[in-house]
Structure formats: C-alpha cells, structure tokens
C-alpha positions as CSV (number, residue, x, y, z in Angstrom):
1,M,0.0,0.0,0.0
2,K,1.3,3.4,-0.9
3,V,0.4,6.4,1.3
4,E,0.2,10.0,0.0
5,L,0.7,13.4,1.6
6,K,0.0,16.7,0.0
7,R,1.6,19.9,1.2
8,Q,2.3,23.4,-0.2
9,V,5.9,24.8,0.1
10,R,5.7,27.6,2.6
11,Y,7.8,30.8,2.8
12,G,9.6,29.7,5.9
13,E,10.9,26.6,4.2
14,V,12.7,28.2,1.3
15,D,16.2,29.7,0.7
16,P,17.1,33.1,-0.7
17,F,16.4,31.7,-4.2
18,F,12.9,30.5,-3.2
19,R,14.0,26.8,-3.3
20,Q,12.9,24.5,-0.6
21,K,15.7,23.7,1.9
22,I,16.8,20.1,2.0
23,G,15.9,19.8,5.7
24,S,12.4,21.0,5.0
25,L,12.1,18.5,2.1
26,F,13.2,15.7,4.5
27,K,10.5,16.7,7.0
28,L,7.9,16.0,4.3
29,F,9.4,12.5,3.9
30,T,9.1,12.0,7.7
31,D,5.5,13.3,7.9
32,A,4.5,10.8,5.1
33,A,6.3,7.9,6.9
34,V,4.6,8.8,10.2
35,R,1.2,8.9,8.5
36,H,1.8,5.4,7.1
37,S,3.0,4.2,10.5
38,E,-0.1,5.6,12.3
39,S,-2.4,3.9,9.8
40,A,-0.5,0.6,10.4
41,G,-0.7,0.8,14.2
42,F,2.9,1.9,14.7
43,G,2.4,5.6,15.3
44,P,5.0,7.4,17.4
45,R,2.7,8.2,20.3
46,R,1.8,4.5,20.7
47,L,5.3,3.3,20.3
48,I,6.8,5.7,22.8
49,R,4.3,4.7,25.4
50,T,5.5,1.1,25.0
51,G,9.2,2.2,25.1
52,H,9.8,1.5,21.4
53,A,10.7,3.7,18.4
54,W,11.6,3.5,14.7
55,V,15.0,5.1,14.1
56,L,16.5,6.0,10.8
57,N,19.7,4.0,10.0
58,K,20.4,5.1,6.4
59,F,18.9,7.6,4.0
60,G,19.5,8.2,0.3
61,V,17.9,10.9,-1.9
62,R,18.2,12.1,-5.5
63,I,16.8,15.5,-6.3
64,H,16.0,16.2,-9.9
65,R,14.6,19.7,-9.2
66,Y,14.1,21.5,-5.9
67,P,10.5,22.4,-5.0
68,E,9.8,26.1,-5.1
69,Y,7.8,28.4,-2.9
70,G,4.1,28.0,-3.4
71,E,4.2,24.7,-5.2
72,T,1.9,22.0,-4.1
73,L,3.7,18.7,-3.5
74,R,2.5,15.2,-3.4
75,V,4.7,12.8,-1.4
76,S,4.2,9.1,-1.9
77,T,5.7,6.5,0.4
78,W,5.6,2.8,0.9
79,H,7.1,-0.1,2.9
80,R,9.4,-2.1,0.6
81,G,9.8,-5.0,3.0
82,Q,12.1,-6.1,5.8
83,K,15.2,-8.3,6.3
84,G,16.6,-9.3,9.7
85,V,16.3,-6.3,12.0
86,R,15.9,-3.7,9.1
87,A,12.9,-2.3,7.4
88,F,13.0,-0.5,4.1
89,R,10.9,2.5,3.0
90,E,10.7,4.4,-0.3
91,F,9.6,7.9,-1.3
92,E,8.7,9.9,-4.3
93,V,7.9,13.6,-4.5
94,F,5.8,15.1,-7.3
95,A,4.7,18.6,-8.4
96,G,1.8,17.8,-10.7
97,N,3.1,15.0,-12.9
98,E,6.7,16.1,-12.6
99,R,8.8,13.8,-10.3
100,L,11.1,16.1,-8.3
101,A,12.9,13.7,-6.0
102,V,13.2,10.0,-5.0
103,A,14.5,8.5,-1.8
104,S,15.1,5.3,0.0
105,S,15.6,4.6,3.7
106,V,16.6,1.9,6.1
107,W,14.9,1.8,9.6
108,L,15.6,0.0,12.9
109,Y,13.1,-0.9,15.6
110,I,14.6,-0.1,19.1
111,D,14.1,-0.5,22.8
112,M,14.4,3.2,23.9
113,Q,15.4,2.5,27.5
114,N,18.1,-0.1,26.9
115,K,19.2,1.4,23.5
116,K,19.0,-2.0,21.9
117,I,18.0,-2.9,18.4
118,L,15.0,-5.3,18.5
119,R,13.8,-7.9,16.1
120,L,11.0,-6.5,13.9
121,P,7.5,-7.4,15.1
122,E,6.2,-10.4,13.1
123,T,3.2,-8.5,11.8
124,V,5.2,-5.6,10.2
125,G,4.9,-6.8,6.6
126,A,1.2,-7.5,6.9
127,D,0.4,-4.3,8.9
128,Y,2.2,-2.0,6.5
129,S,1.7,-4.2,3.4
130,V,4.6,-4.6,1.1
131,E,5.3,-2.8,-2.3
132,T,8.6,-4.1,-3.8
133,E,9.3,-1.2,-6.1
134,S,12.6,0.7,-5.3
135,A,12.4,4.4,-5.8
136,L,16.1,5.2,-5.7
137,G,17.3,2.1,-7.5
138,M,20.3,1.4,-5.3
139,A,21.0,-1.2,-2.7
140,L,21.1,1.3,0.2
141,N,21.2,-1.4,2.8
142,G,24.5,-2.7,1.5
143,W,26.1,0.8,1.3
144,K,28.3,2.1,4.1
145,G,29.5,5.6,4.7
146,Q,33.2,6.2,4.7
147,R,34.3,7.2,8.2
148,L,38.1,7.6,8.0
149,F,39.3,10.5,5.8
150,P,41.0,13.8,6.4
151,V,38.7,16.8,6.1
152,D,39.4,19.9,4.0
153,S,37.2,22.1,6.1
154,H,34.7,21.9,9.0
155,V,31.8,24.0,10.3
156,E,30.9,24.0,14.0
157,T,27.3,24.2,15.1
158,T,25.8,24.6,18.6
159,I,22.9,22.2,19.2
160,R,19.6,23.9,19.8
161,R,16.9,22.7,22.1
162,S,14.5,23.0,19.1
163,D,16.6,20.3,17.3
164,Y,15.3,17.5,19.6
165,D,12.3,15.4,18.8
166,P,9.9,13.3,21.0
167,V,12.3,10.4,21.0
168,G,14.7,12.6,22.9
169,H,17.5,12.9,20.3
170,V,18.3,15.4,17.6
171,N,15.9,15.0,14.7
172,N,17.4,13.6,11.5
173,A,16.2,16.7,9.6
174,A,18.5,18.8,11.8
175,Y,21.5,16.8,10.5
176,L,20.6,17.8,7.0
177,D,20.3,21.5,8.1
178,Y,23.9,21.2,9.5
179,L,25.0,19.6,6.3
180,E,23.4,22.2,4.1
181,T,24.9,25.0,6.2
182,S,28.4,23.5,5.6
183,V,27.9,23.0,1.9
184,L,26.9,26.7,1.5
185,A,29.8,27.8,3.6
186,D,32.3,25.8,1.6
187,F,30.9,25.9,-1.9
188,G,28.9,29.2,-2.1
189,E,25.3,30.3,-1.7
190,T,24.2,28.9,-5.1
191,A,25.5,25.3,-4.5
192,R,22.8,22.6,-4.4
193,I,22.9,19.1,-3.1
194,L,21.8,16.8,-6.0
195,T,22.3,13.3,-4.4
196,L,23.0,12.4,-0.8
197,N,23.6,9.2,1.1
198,I,23.9,9.4,4.8
199,E,24.5,6.7,7.5
200,F,23.3,7.6,11.0
201,L,25.8,6.0,13.4
202,K,24.8,7.3,16.8
203,E,22.1,9.5,18.2
204,I,23.0,13.1,19.3
205,D,21.6,13.1,22.9
206,R,21.0,16.0,25.3
207,N,24.5,15.9,26.6
208,A,25.9,17.2,23.3
209,G,26.8,20.8,23.0
210,I,28.8,21.6,19.8
211,I,29.1,19.4,16.8
212,S,31.4,19.7,13.7
213,T,30.5,18.9,10.1
214,G,33.7,18.0,8.3
215,M,34.0,17.8,4.5
216,K,36.4,16.5,1.9
217,D,36.0,17.7,-1.7
218,T,35.8,14.9,-4.2
219,G,35.4,17.0,-7.3
220,R,31.8,16.1,-8.0
221,G,30.8,16.6,-4.4
222,C,32.2,15.6,-1.1
223,L,32.5,13.1,1.7
224,F,31.3,14.3,5.1
225,K,31.1,13.4,8.7
226,I,29.2,14.9,11.6
227,S,31.0,14.5,15.0
228,D,32.3,16.0,18.1
229,D,35.5,15.3,20.1
230,A,34.0,12.1,21.6
231,R,32.2,10.4,18.8
232,M,30.9,10.3,15.2
233,Y,27.2,10.7,14.7
234,A,26.8,10.4,10.9
235,C,28.8,10.1,7.7
236,G,28.2,9.9,4.0
237,E,28.7,11.3,0.6
238,L,26.9,13.8,-1.7
239,T,27.2,15.3,-5.2
240,L,26.7,19.0,-5.9
241,E,25.6,21.4,-8.6
242,R,28.0,24.4,-8.4
243,S,27.0,27.5,-10.3
C-alpha cells in the first residue's frame, strides 16, 4: 500500500532563491512515513508509550529539481519489505506530474530505555503491506558511509533545544540542516545538493553541545562526517551542482 501526503511549500521553508531547503524536504518524507505508521498501528505516540521507536539508519535521496515556494507537492511513500532487523521505506515527490525527487531509507526498531535494536514485530509486513518497487534504484542497505578520511574544512554548530524530537534525540532533519549549512559555507550560496547518502551511526543526545560537520572535496561533491570530540554521529557522501 502506498500512502500519499499533499503539502504546499511555505515561505519559511525556502532559501534566498525560493527553493525549498533540503531539511524541510526531508520533513515531508518524515511526515509521510509517520502517517503510514499511524495507519498501520505503529504511530510514534503509541510506540513511545510502550518504550519503542523507529529510528533511521540510512537515507539516500536524488533531487531532480528542488521544490519552489508556493508549489503543491505530493509525497508518496511505501514499505518495501524487511530483512533481519531492518525495514525498508521508499519515497517519491511530485509537483503535478513532474517527479522532483526520489529517496530510499533503512529503519531499525529499538528499545528506547536499553538502547537496543530489536527484532521486527512479526506483523510488520502485513500491517504496512509490502510494495517491492525501489524508488532510488540502489542497494542502500549494503552501502556504508566512509568514516576515516582527512577533512578539507569543517563548520561547528551549537545544538539547539529545538533540534530535539519526541524520542529525545536530535531529529534527523537537523543533520541535513547542519550539512546544508556546511555546503553553502564551503561551496557558495548557489551550491545545491543533488544526491545524498547518509548513515546515522549514533544519536545526538541531550549531553551534546557543539558538533562539527567536516567535509572532503571529491570533485563532483564531497565526503562528510558529523561528529564531536568524543564520537561520530553520521557520515556519508553527496554530489553537488555548483554555479
């Protein structure tokens, strides 16, 4: 079963060129996924009451064209199945009949108190129903972000209280805000992320203060890692349009 969500791009979501920011686009993916989970009986309120949560392990996106201010978007999402302790979710974004972006994601089901990955409930496939189509067309589950590389530059960010979500850690959309800020600082205000693969390694909890987004230029884009002095929180790769 595919679930759809319609939203209009708001003024507070766009950059100086009236393009939707990547963190705001990611929030649409999240909202669509939450709507599907609620309809399947796995909504966040219910899960948190039982001490469980879905957490994002990997995310990949390809943006053909950034949504613009005032456009009405249609986000489609579906459960592509599960394997072991991982569940797979796909996304497409349309403006009218134009497909603007596609994304794939890998999710884990966790025990919040003990910080343990759990086996998926046996009914997940039936409750969500399975659509086997892959939006991104890559084996994201088998991909791993590169962690060990020297950075050319880094941007430090102070964690804000508003970055935290109901699960108690920094929302994944905030990671993309940190990343976009670093891209614009390094490559200029007109640079745009075209493709992005990110692996979330560890949650940023309430003890974190300042994190660093480090980048290494690869020519077509860059490798990146989000970390502090004690640990690495995420890493990945992206390609850019530089104009």
